[in-house]
N, C-alpha and C positions, 0 to 999 in steps of 0.2 A: 481729367480723362477717367473713364470707367476702368477700374483695375483689370477686369476680365478682358476688355478690348486691348488694353496695353499689353498684357502678358500674351495674348494671342498674336499680336503684332511682333512682339519680341521673339516668340517661338518661330514665327514665319521668317523673321530676319535671320536668326541663327541657322535655320534649315536651309534657306537660300544661300547663306554664307558658306555652309558646308559644300553645297553644290558648286559655288564659285571656286572654293579652295580646290576641289577635285579637278577642275579644269586645268590646273597647273600641270597635271600629268600629261596632257596632250599639247603642251606648249602654249596654251592660251594664257592671257594675262589674268589669272584667277585672283591673285592678291589685289590687283587694281580694281577688279569687279567687286571684290569684297569691300574695299575702301569706298567705292561708289555707293554701295548699298548702305554702308554705315553713315555716309554723309547725307544720303537721302533720308534715312531714319532720323538723324539729328535735326534735319531741317523740318521734317513733318511732325516730329514729336519732340519739341524743345524741352529742355530741362525745366523751364519756367512753368510747365504744366504739372509739375509735381513728380514726374518720372521722365524718362527719356535718356538720350545719349548726349554727353557733353561734347562740345567742340574740341576740348582738350584731348579727349579720347580719339577723335577723328584725326587730330594732328599727330598723335602717337602712332596711329595706324598708317598714316602717310609716311612717316619716317621709317616704319618697319617695312612697308612696301618698297621703298627705295633701297633699303638694306638688302631685301630679298633679291632685287634685280642686280645689284652690285655683286652679291655673292654668287648668283647664277652666272653672270658674265665672267667673273674672275675664274670660277671653277672651269667653265667651258673653254675659255681662251687660254688660260695659263698652260695647261698641258699640251695643247696643240701648238702654241707658240714656242714652247720649250723644244718641241720636235721640229721646228722650222716650218710650220704650216704657212701656205700662201693665203692671200686674201680670198682667192677663188675657193680654196678648200674650206675656209671658214664659212663663206656664203653657202656653198654646197652642203656643208655640215648642218647649218641652220635649216635649210630647206629639207634636207634628208631627215633631220630630227623631227621636224613638224609632220612630214608625210608618214614617217615610221610610227609616230605616236598615234596618228589617226588610224592607220592600218592595224596597229597592235590593239587599239581599243575596239576596233570593229570586229576583228577576228578573234582577238583575245586568246587566252588559254582556256582549256575546257573546264573551267571552274566558274560557278555563278558569281557575278559581280566582281569578285577579286580577280578573276581571270582577265577581265577587261582592263582593270587597273594595272595589273602586272604586265599585261600585253602592251598597254600604252607606254609604260615606263621602259620596258625592254625594247619595244619597237622604236621608240624615240632614240634610244642609245644606239641601236643597230642602224637606224637611218643616219644618225650623225656619223657613225663609222663609215658607212657606205658613201656618204656625200664627201667626207674628207678624203677617203681613199681615192674616189673618182677624181676629185679636184687635183690631187697630187699626181696621180698616174696620167692624167690628161696633159700634164706639164712635162711628161717624159721622165719623171723621177723613178728611180729603181723601186722594185716591189717592196723591199725591206723598209725603205724610207717612207713610202706611201702607207704601208701597213702600220708603221710606228705612229704616223700622224693620225690615221684612222683610229687606232687603239686609244690614243690620247683623247681624241674627240669623244669616243665611246664613254670612257671613264669620266671625262669632264662633264658630259651631259648627265650621266647618272648622279654624280656628286652635286652638280648644280641644281638639278631637279630636287634632290633630297634636301638640300639647303633651303630652297625656295618653299618646299612643303613644310619644313620645320618653322620657318618664319611665318608662313600662312597659318599654321596651327597656333602659334603664339598670338597672331592677330585675332583669330577666332576666340581664343581664350580671353583676351583683353576686352573684345567687344561684348562677349557673353557676360562677363563679370559686370561691366558697366551697365548693361541694360537690366540685369537681374537685381543688382544691389544699389542702384542709383536712387537715393532719397529713401 
């Protein structure tokens, strides 16, 4: 393969990968999208052509994507469960977190680019709080208990998203190194 074409494709892959990674902020499966892009690149540009992405790297990225999901789930559920959250609250927290992320990204903070990212992160955490609080208060739990579950959902969403973003950044690094220095 022509080296110029290969490196153009590699730059496009990494750029699209960054976009996928950023979708984690709004609750989308960004790390899985990143894995899909990597698998597509490995299939279209096999290592046998002199450059490319190895399937071993795709396997490493898959393991990292699973680790990111586990980390996000544990962070989100652990705090709320410790506070005695009901299943209803967990479901409302997930829905509220997704809706809050979209609203936060849309309206954002009054800062270019970073405002939308921070808005998505804080909106998602606020939505998780609101959903968990509503789920508990609709079960007639006292305000203090509902607030404690909502607060745990807020912090769980923040820490879970942060963990997933860190794992996604590692995935981006592994993918970038493989396409840049392979052969």
